[in-house]
C-alpha positions in Angstrom: -164.2 89.9 -137.0 -161.0 91.8 -137.2 -159.7 94.0 -134.3 -156.6 95.5 -132.6 -155.1 95.6 -129.1 -152.2 96.7 -127.0 -149.3 94.5 -126.1 -148.0 93.6 -122.7 -146.0 91.0 -120.9 -146.9 88.5 -118.2 -144.6 85.6 -117.3 -145.8 82.3 -118.5 -147.2 80.1 -115.8 -148.1 76.8 -117.4 -149.8 75.3 -114.3 -152.3 78.2 -113.9 -156.0 77.6 -114.8 -157.4 79.0 -118.0 -160.2 81.5 -117.5 -163.6 80.5 -118.9 -164.3 81.7 -122.4 -167.4 82.0 -124.6 -168.2 79.9 -127.5 -166.7 82.5 -129.8 -163.7 84.5 -128.9 -164.6 88.2 -128.6 -161.2 89.2 -127.6 -159.2 90.2 -130.7 -155.8 89.4 -129.1 -155.1 86.2 -130.9 -156.1 87.6 -134.3 -153.9 90.6 -133.8 -150.9 88.5 -133.0 -151.5 86.0 -135.9 -151.9 88.7 -138.5 -149.1 90.9 -137.2 -150.7 94.3 -137.8 -151.7 93.5 -141.5 -155.4 93.0 -140.7 -156.5 95.5 -143.4 -154.6 93.7 -146.2 -155.8 90.3 -145.0 -159.4 91.4 -144.5 -159.7 92.7 -148.1 -158.5 89.3 -149.6 -160.7 87.4 -147.1 -163.7 89.3 -148.4 -162.8 88.9 -152.1 -162.1 85.3 -152.0 -165.1 84.4 -149.9 -167.4 85.9 -152.5 -169.6 83.7 -154.6 -167.6 84.2 -157.8 -164.8 82.1 -156.2 -167.1 79.4 -154.8 -166.2 75.7 -155.6 -167.9 74.6 -158.8 -168.9 70.9 -158.9 -168.4 68.6 -162.0 -165.9 70.7 -164.1 -163.3 69.0 -166.2 -159.6 69.6 -165.7 -159.6 71.9 -168.8 -162.7 73.8 -167.6 -161.0 74.4 -164.1 -157.9 75.8 -165.8 -160.0 78.3 -167.8 -161.9 79.2 -164.7 -158.7 79.9 -162.9 -157.6 82.3 -165.6 -161.0 84.1 -165.5 -160.6 84.5 -161.7 -157.0 85.7 -162.1 -158.3 88.8 -164.0 -160.8 89.5 -161.2 -157.9 89.5 -158.7 -155.9 91.7 -161.0 -158.8 94.2 -161.1 -158.9 94.2 -157.3 -155.3 95.2 -156.8 -155.1 99.1 -156.6 -151.2 99.2 -157.0 -149.7 96.0 -158.5 -146.2 97.6 -158.4 -146.5 98.3 -154.6 -147.9 94.8 -154.0 -145.0 93.1 -155.7 -142.5 95.2 -153.7 -144.2 94.6 -150.3 -143.4 91.1 -149.0 -146.0 91.1 -146.3 -148.8 92.2 -148.7 -147.7 89.6 -151.3 -147.7 87.0 -148.6 -151.2 87.9 -147.5 -152.6 87.6 -151.0 -151.1 84.1 -151.2 -152.6 83.1 -147.9 -156.1 83.7 -149.1 -155.8 82.8 -152.7 -154.8 79.2 -152.3 -158.0 78.4 -150.4 -160.2 79.9 -153.1 -158.7 78.3 -156.2 -155.4 76.3 -156.2 -154.8 76.8 -159.9 -155.5 80.5 -159.8 -153.2 80.9 -156.9 -150.4 79.0 -158.8 -150.6 81.3 -161.9 -151.2 84.3 -159.8 -147.9 83.6 -157.9 -146.1 83.2 -161.2 -147.4 86.4 -162.8 -147.0 88.7 -159.8 -144.0 87.4 -158.0 -141.8 85.6 -160.5 -142.6 87.5 -163.7 -143.6 90.9 -162.7 -141.4 90.9 -159.6 -138.3 90.0 -161.8 -139.1 92.8 -164.2 -139.4 95.4 -161.4 -136.3 94.2 -159.5 -134.1 94.6 -162.5 -133.2 97.9 -164.4 -136.0 98.4 -166.8 -135.3 101.8 -168.2 -138.2 102.8 -170.6 -139.8 99.4 -170.7 -143.5 99.7 -170.5 -144.9 97.5 -167.7 -148.4 98.7 -167.9 -149.7 95.6 -170.0 -148.5 93.4 -167.0 -149.6 95.8 -164.2 -153.1 95.9 -165.7 -152.9 92.2 -166.7 -153.6 92.9 -170.4 -150.8 90.3 -170.9 -150.1 87.5 -168.5 -146.6 86.8 -167.5 -145.0 83.5 -166.8 -141.5 82.3 -165.7 -139.4 79.8 -167.7 -136.4 78.6 -165.7 -136.2 74.8 -165.1 -135.6 72.5 -168.0 -136.4 68.9 -168.6 -132.9 67.8 -167.6 -132.2 70.6 -165.2 -134.4 71.2 -162.2 -132.6 71.9 -158.9 -129.3 72.2 -160.8 -130.7 75.2 -162.6 -127.2 76.8 -163.0 -126.5 74.2 -165.6 -129.3 75.3 -167.9 -128.6 74.8 -171.6 -131.0 77.2 -173.3 -128.9 80.0 -174.9 -129.3 83.7 -175.7 -126.6 84.5 -178.1 -125.6 88.0 -179.1 -125.9 88.8 -182.8 -123.7 91.8 -183.1 -124.4 92.5 -186.7 -128.1 92.8 -186.1 -128.0 94.1 -182.6 -130.2 91.2 -181.3 -130.2 88.2 -179.1 -131.0 84.8 -180.5 -132.9 82.6 -178.0 -132.5 78.9 -178.8 -133.2 75.5 -177.2 -130.3 73.3 -178.3 -132.0 69.9 -177.8 -135.1 68.2 -176.2 -133.5 68.0 -172.8 -133.2 71.8 -172.6 -137.0 72.3 -173.0 -138.5 74.6 -170.4 -140.5 72.3 -168.2 -143.9 72.8 -166.8 -144.6 76.5 -166.9 -148.0 77.7 -168.0 -147.3 78.7 -171.6 -150.4 77.4 -173.3 -152.8 79.8 -175.2 -155.3 79.4 -172.4 -156.0 82.7 -170.5 -155.1 85.2 -173.1 -151.9 86.9 -174.5 -148.7 85.7 -172.6 -145.1 86.8 -172.3 -142.3 85.2 -170.3 -139.1 85.9 -168.6 -136.8 83.1 -169.9 -133.6 82.0 -168.1 -130.9 81.4 -170.7 -127.1 81.4 -171.0 -125.8 84.7 -172.2 -123.3 83.9 -175.0 -121.2 86.7 -176.5 -118.4 86.0 -179.0 -118.4 82.3 -178.0 -118.0 83.3 -174.4 -120.6 81.9 -171.8 -121.3 84.6 -169.2 -123.8 82.5 -167.2 -127.6 82.5 -166.9 -129.6 85.7 -167.2 -133.4 86.4 -167.7 -134.8 87.6 -171.0 -138.3 89.1 -171.7 -139.8 87.0 -174.4 -143.2 87.4 -176.1 -145.0 84.0 -176.3 -148.2 84.7 -178.1 -149.8 87.3 -180.2 -152.8 89.4 -179.0 -155.1 86.7 -180.4 -153.4 84.0 -178.2 -151.4 82.2 -181.0 -147.9 81.2 -180.3 -145.4 83.3 -182.1 -142.9 81.9 -184.7 -140.2 79.9 -183.1 -142.1 79.3 -179.9 -143.1 75.7 -179.6 -145.4 74.6 -176.8 -146.5 71.1 -175.9 -149.1 70.4 -173.2 -147.9 68.0 -170.5 -149.9 65.2 -168.8 -152.4 66.3 -166.1 -150.9 66.3 -162.6 -152.4 65.4 -159.3 -151.7 68.8 -157.9 -153.4 72.2 -158.8 -155.1 72.4 -162.2 -152.6 74.4 -164.3 -151.8 74.4 -168.1 -148.3 72.8 -167.6 -146.3 72.7 -170.8 -143.0 71.9 -172.3 -141.6 75.0 -174.2 -138.8 75.2 -176.7 -137.4 78.1 -178.8 -136.0 77.8 -182.3 -133.9 80.8 -183.2 -136.2 83.4 -181.7 -134.9 86.9 -182.2 -135.2 89.4 -179.3 -134.1 93.0 -179.0 -131.2 93.9 -176.7 -133.7 95.4 -174.3 -135.0 91.9 -173.7 -132.2 91.1 -171.2 -133.0 91.9 -167.6 -129.9 93.9 -166.5 -128.6 95.1 -163.2 -125.3 95.5 -161.3 -124.9 91.7 -161.6 -124.6 91.9 -165.3 -125.3 94.4 -168.2 -124.2 95.2 -171.8 -122.5 98.5 -172.7 -123.4 100.3 -175.7 -120.7 98.5 -177.7 -121.9 95.1 -176.6 -119.3 94.5 -173.9 -120.5 92.5 -170.9 -119.7 94.1 -167.5 -120.7 92.7 -164.0 -120.0 93.5 -160.4 -119.9 89.8 -159.6 -117.1 87.6 -160.8 -118.9 84.4 -160.3 -121.4 83.1 -162.9 -123.3 81.2 -160.1 -123.8 84.4 -158.1 -125.0 86.3 -161.2 -127.5 83.5 -161.8 -128.8 83.6 -158.2 -129.2 87.4 -158.4 -131.0 87.1 -161.8 -133.6 84.6 -160.3 -133.8 86.5 -156.9 -137.6 86.4 -156.9 -137.4 82.6 -156.3 -136.4 83.5 -152.8 -139.6 85.5 -152.2 -141.4 82.7 -154.0 -140.5 80.3 -151.3 -142.2 82.6 -148.8 -145.1 82.9 -151.2 -145.5 79.1 -151.3 -145.2 78.9 -147.4 -148.0 81.5 -147.2 -150.1 79.5 -149.7 -149.8 76.4 -147.5 -150.5 78.4 -144.3 -153.8 79.7 -145.7 -155.0 76.1 -146.6 -153.7 74.8 -143.2 -155.8 77.4 -141.2 -158.8 76.8 -143.5 -158.6 73.0 -143.0 -158.3 73.3 -139.3 -161.3 75.6 -139.1 -163.4 73.2 -141.2 -162.3 70.1 -139.2 -162.7 71.7 -135.7 -166.2 73.1 -136.5 -167.3 69.9 -138.1 -166.1 67.9 -135.0 -168.2 70.2 -132.7 -171.2 70.0 -135.0 -171.3 66.3 -135.8 -172.6 64.0 -133.0 -171.8 60.4 -132.4 -172.1 57.8 -129.7 -170.8 58.5 -126.2 -169.8 55.8 -123.6 -173.3 54.9 -122.3 -176.4 53.6 -124.1 -178.2 56.3 -125.9 -175.7 59.0 -125.2 -174.9 61.4 -128.1 -171.8 63.6 -127.9 -170.0 65.8 -130.4 -167.0 64.1 -132.2 -164.8 66.5 -130.6 -165.6 65.1 -127.1 -163.4 62.0 -127.8 -159.8 62.4 -127.0 -158.9 60.2 -130.0 -160.5 62.9 -132.2 -159.6 66.1 -130.5 -156.0 65.2 -129.4 -154.7 65.0 -133.0 -156.5 68.1 -134.0 -155.2 70.2 -131.1 -151.6 69.1 -131.9 -152.3 70.2 -135.4 -153.6 73.6 -134.2 -150.5 74.1 -132.2 -148.4 73.4 -135.3 -150.6 75.8 -137.4 -150.2 78.7 -134.9 -146.4 78.1 -134.8 -146.1 78.0 -138.6 -148.2 81.3 -139.0 -146.0 83.1 -136.5 -142.8 81.7 -137.9 -143.9 82.9 -141.3 -144.7 86.4 -140.0 -141.2 86.7 -138.4 -139.4 85.5 -141.6 -141.4 87.8 -143.8 -140.4 90.8 -141.5 -136.8 89.9 -141.6 -136.9 89.5 -145.4 -138.4 93.0 -145.8 -135.7 94.5 -143.5 -132.7 92.5 -144.9 -129.7 94.3 -146.4 -127.3 93.1 -149.0 -125.1 91.8 -146.2 -127.9 89.7 -144.9 -128.8 88.1 -148.3 -127.3 84.6 -147.8 -128.7 84.2 -144.3 -132.2 85.4 -145.1 -132.5 83.2 -148.2 -131.4 80.2 -146.2 -134.0 81.0 -143.7 -136.7 81.3 -146.3 -135.7 78.0 -147.8 -135.9 76.4 -144.3 -139.2 78.0 -143.6 -140.7 77.0 -147.0 -139.7 73.4 -146.5 -141.0 73.1 -143.0 -144.3 74.9 -143.5 -145.3 73.2 -146.7 -144.4 69.8 -145.1 -146.4 70.8 -141.9 -149.3 71.8 -144.2 -149.4 68.2 -145.6 -149.3 66.7 -142.2 -152.0 69.0 -140.8 -154.4 68.8 -143.7 -154.0 65.0 -143.8 -155.0 64.9 -140.1 -157.9 67.2 -140.8 -159.0 65.1 -143.8 -159.0 61.9 -141.9 -160.8 63.4 -138.8 -163.6 64.4 -141.1 -164.1 60.9 -142.5 -165.8 60.4 -145.8 -166.9 64.1 -145.7 -163.3 65.2 -145.9 -163.0 63.5 -149.3 -165.5 65.7 -151.0 -163.8 68.5 -152.9 -166.6 70.9 -152.0 -165.7 70.6 -148.4 -162.4 72.4 -149.0 -159.7 70.0 -147.7 -158.9 67.1 -150.0 -158.3 69.2 -153.1 -156.1 71.6 -151.2 -154.2 68.6 -149.7 -153.4 67.4 -153.2 -152.5 70.9 -154.4 -150.1 71.3 -151.5 -147.9 68.7 -153.1 -147.1 71.3 -155.7 -146.0 73.8 -153.1 -143.6 71.2 -151.7 -141.9 71.0 -155.1 -142.3 74.6 -156.3 -139.5 77.2 -155.9 -137.1 74.4 -155.1 -137.8 70.8 -154.0 -138.0 70.7 -150.2 -135.3 68.1 -149.6 -132.9 69.7 -152.0 -133.2 73.2 -150.5 -132.9 71.7 -147.1 -129.7 69.8 -148.2 -128.2 73.2 -149.4 -129.2 74.8 -146.2 -127.7 72.0 -144.2 -124.5 72.3 -146.0 -124.3 76.1 -145.3 -125.1 75.6 -141.7 -122.3 73.1 -141.4 -119.7 74.8 -143.4 -120.7 78.4 -143.2 -121.3 81.0 -140.5 -124.0 79.2 -138.6 -123.4 79.2 -134.8 -124.9 76.2 -132.9 -126.7 77.0 -129.7 -124.6 77.8 -126.6 -123.7 75.1 -124.1 -126.5 73.4 -122.2 -127.9 74.8 -119.0 -125.8 74.1 -115.9 -128.9 73.3 -114.0 -129.2 69.5 -113.9 -132.2 68.2 -115.9 -133.6 66.5 -112.8 -134.0 69.9 -111.2 -136.0 71.3 -114.1 -139.7 71.0 -114.9 -141.3 70.0 -118.2 -143.9 72.8 -117.4 -141.2 75.4 -117.6 -141.3 77.0 -121.1 -137.6 77.9 -120.8 -136.7 74.2 -120.2 -138.7 73.3 -123.2 -136.9 75.9 -125.3 -133.5 74.6 -124.0 -134.4 71.1 -124.9 -135.2 72.2 -128.5 -131.8 74.1 -128.8 -130.1 70.9 -127.2 -131.4 69.0 -130.2 -129.9 71.6 -132.6 -126.5 71.4 -130.9 -126.5 67.6 -130.6 -127.2 67.3 -134.4 -124.8 69.9 -135.4 -122.0 68.2 -133.5 -123.0 64.8 -134.9 -123.1 66.1 -138.5 -119.7 67.8 -138.1 -118.2 64.7 -136.6 -119.4 62.5 -139.4 -118.1 65.0 -142.0 -114.6 64.9 -140.3 -114.4 61.2 -139.5 -115.8 59.7 -142.7 -112.9 60.9 -144.8 -112.6 57.8 -147.0 -114.1 57.8 -150.4 -115.2 60.7 -152.6 -116.6 64.1 -151.3 -120.0 62.7 -152.1 -119.3 59.7 -149.9 -118.3 62.0 -147.0 -121.4 64.2 -147.5 -123.6 61.1 -147.6 -122.2 60.1 -144.3 -123.1 63.5 -142.8 -126.3 64.4 -144.5 -128.9 62.5 -142.4 -127.6 64.3 -139.3 -127.4 67.6 -141.2 -131.0 67.3 -142.4 -132.0 66.5 -138.8 -130.2 69.7 -137.7 -132.4 71.7 -140.1 -135.5 70.1 -138.9 -134.5 70.9 -135.2 -133.6 74.4 -136.2 -137.0 75.0 -137.8 -138.8 73.7 -134.8 -136.8 75.8 -132.4 -137.5 78.9 -134.5 -141.2 78.2 -134.6 -141.4 77.4 -130.9 -139.6 80.7 -130.1 -142.1 82.7 -132.2 -145.0 81.0 -130.3 -143.5 81.5 -127.0 -142.8 85.2 -127.7 -146.3 85.7 -129.0 -147.7 84.5 -125.7 -145.4 87.0 -123.9 -146.8 89.8 -126.2 -150.5 88.9 -125.6 -152.5 91.8 -124.1 -155.3 89.7 -122.6 -155.0 87.0 -120.0 -157.2 84.7 -122.1 -155.0 85.0 -125.3 -151.9 84.6 -123.2 -153.1 81.5 -121.5 -154.1 79.8 -124.7 -150.8 80.6 -126.5 -148.8 79.4 -123.5 -150.5 76.0 -123.8 -150.2 75.9 -127.5 -146.4 76.5 -127.1 -146.2 73.7 -124.6 -148.1 71.2 -126.7 -146.0 72.2 -129.8 -142.7 71.9 -128.0 -143.6 68.8 -126.1 -144.7 66.9 -129.2 -141.3 67.4 -130.8 -139.4 66.6 -127.6 -141.4 63.5 -127.1 -140.6 62.2 -130.6 -136.8 62.6 -129.8 -136.7 62.0 -126.1 -134.4 59.0 -126.4 -131.9 61.2 -128.1 -132.1 63.8 -125.4 -131.9 61.2 -122.6 -128.8 59.6 -124.2 -127.0 63.0 -124.1 -128.1 63.6 -120.4 -130.6 66.4 -121.3 -133.7 64.5 -120.0 -133.9 61.9 -117.2 -135.6 58.6 -117.5 -138.2 59.8 -115.1 -139.0 62.8 -117.3 -139.2 60.7 -120.4 -141.9 58.7 -118.7 -143.6 61.9 -117.6 -143.9 63.4 -121.2 -147.1 61.6 -122.2 -148.9 62.9 -119.1 -147.6 66.5 -119.5 -148.8 66.4 -123.1 -152.2 65.1 -122.0 -152.5 67.9 -119.5 -151.8 70.5 -122.3 -154.4 68.8 -124.5 -157.1 68.8 -121.7 -156.4 72.5 -121.1 -156.9 73.4 -124.7 -159.8 71.1 -125.5 -162.6 73.4 -124.4 -161.2 76.4 -126.4 -160.6 74.8 -129.8 -163.4 76.9 -131.4 -161.9 80.1 -130.0 -158.5 79.2 -131.5 -159.9 78.6 -135.1 -162.1 81.6 -134.8 -158.9 83.7 -134.7 -158.0 82.4 -138.1 -160.8 84.7 -139.5 -162.0 82.2 -142.1 -165.2 83.8 -143.5 -168.5 82.3 -142.5 -169.6 83.1 -146.1 -167.0 80.6 -147.2 -167.5 77.9 -144.5 -171.3 77.9 -144.9 -170.9 76.7 -148.5 -169.1 73.6 -147.4 -171.8 70.8 -147.4 -170.3 69.2 -144.3 -170.8 72.3 -142.3 -174.5 72.5 -143.0 -176.0 71.1 -139.9 -178.6 68.8 -141.4 -175.8 67.1 -143.3 -173.5 66.9 -140.4 -176.1 65.2 -138.3 -177.3 62.8 -140.9 -174.0 61.3 -142.2 -172.5 58.6 -140.1 -169.0 59.3 -138.6 
C-alpha cells in the first residue's frame, strides 16, 4: 500500500486530457506526496489502529466507552518504542493523531493530553533529576489543567494560586473560589493513577509573578484522589467520550521541584524569582507552549477523520446502486452529478488540508526562537481552518451516505460529533482566529503584492497562476478593508473600533488559509513524479481554488479582478474540473491508505448490505 518515488516538474496544463487509470491507483505518487516522506511512521499507526482490538464495539454505555478508551491508551503506550522521541518530533506526533482519532475519539483525546500537553510540558521545561519514567511507561497517566470555569480563552487571568511557603520550602496550591475550578480535564479515577501539570499563579511574598505550571499528584496508586484534590464529574458531552471533570485544590502542598522552570521563570536557592522575560503574559505563553503544538495535533486528528470519511463515502457511492435515467437501469450512486459533485469538492478540500498540515508541521519543526510568533499564528490559523473543514467534509460524507451514514459502526457520524471537540480544544477557533486577525492587521504581516498588470479579460480561469492571483487578491482586498475600517471607525471605545474591523479581519484570515492551502496543492502537483498523479493534483487544485473564488466572485468583480463574463463562466469551468475527476475518485481515496481491515468492518461497505438498503 505504501511506496516511494522521485520528484520532478512539469508545467500545469489544465486543458490536457487525463490518462486512463485502473480501478485502483498502483502508482504511489499521490501517497508519497500526501504523507511527506513519513510513510513508515504512518504505516505503523495504520496497522495498529486497524487491528481488531480497536474495532468499534456496539451497545456500550458512555462510561464503558471511557473505560475502553483508557484500556486502549495503554496499548498505544506499549507500542511506542521511545515516547520521549515521539513527543519531541512534531511530524511523528502529528502522524499518531491522524490515525488515533479514527480508531477511538475518546482515546485520541486522552492520548493527546498525556503525550503532548502533559509529557511534552515536562520535557520542554528544565526537569533536572525528575523521574519521568512513570509517564514514559504510562504507569501514571498525565493530564493538563489550565482553563477554569470562569477563564477559558482568557487563560492569562487564571485565579488558581501556587503560593511559596518559605518556612516549609513548599508551594501551596489553592483554588480560591468555585469560578477558579479547573474545567473539563480528565481527572477522574478512571484509567489508573494520574498526575497533572496545573497552571497556577506563582505568588511569592504577596507578589504575583504570573501563571506557571506545577506538577501535581492527583491520585494514589490505587486510584483514590489525594487529600485536598476535589473532583466532580461533569455532564456527558456530545463530543468524544471522556471523563470530563471540575477539579479544585484546597491547600495542597507541593515540593519546590513541582514548578516547571526554565529561562522564562525559575527560583534561585534562596527563593528569589528570576526571569528572562519581563512580561507576565509572555511567561504564561512560554509555560503553556505545548498548546501551540496541540493545535497542530487537533488539526491532525481532524485530518485523519476527514480522509477516513471520504474513503467510506466514495467507496460506498461506487458500491451502492440506484436507479438511472431509463426504466430498469441501475447505476452506482456515484454516477449522479448531484452525488459525486459535492464529494469531489470535499476531496479537493481534504487534499489541500493534508498538504497544508504537512507544510506547517515542517515549519514548526524548523522554527527558531525568532520565528515563534509567526509559527504560532500559522498553527492557530491552520487548526481553525482544518477543523472547520473537517466538519464541512464529514457532514457532506454523512449526508451522501444517507441513513447508513448515521450508524456509529460505519465510522462517520461519531467522528463528526467528536470533531466538535477539536473545534474548541486548544483554543476556540473563532477566538484564536480573532487573535490571528489582530496580529495580521497590527503586526508584521505583509499583504500580497499589487495585482497583476495583465487585465483580467486577458487571463484564463484554466490558468493556475491566475487562480492563485485571485486568491491573493482576496487577501489584499480584505486586508485593506479591515485596515480602513479600523482607521475610520474611530468613534467609541477600542472595542467599538475593533468590532467595526473584525468581520473583514476574520475574512482576511479565511482568505489567507485558503491561499496557503491552494499554494501547497499547486506545488504538490508540480512535484509529482508521474503524469497521472500530476494531472489529478492539477485538477484538484483547480476545483479547490474555483470553489472559493466562485463563492466570492462578486467581491472580485467589484474590485476589477474578474470580468462579468468570467463570473458567468465559473460554474462551467468548475463542472469541467468535476467531470475530469469523476472517473478517478477511487484512485484519489486509495492514496489515503485507509486500511481494508478497517473499512471491511463497516457494515455499509459489506456488499450485500450496500445493495439491499435503499438510497
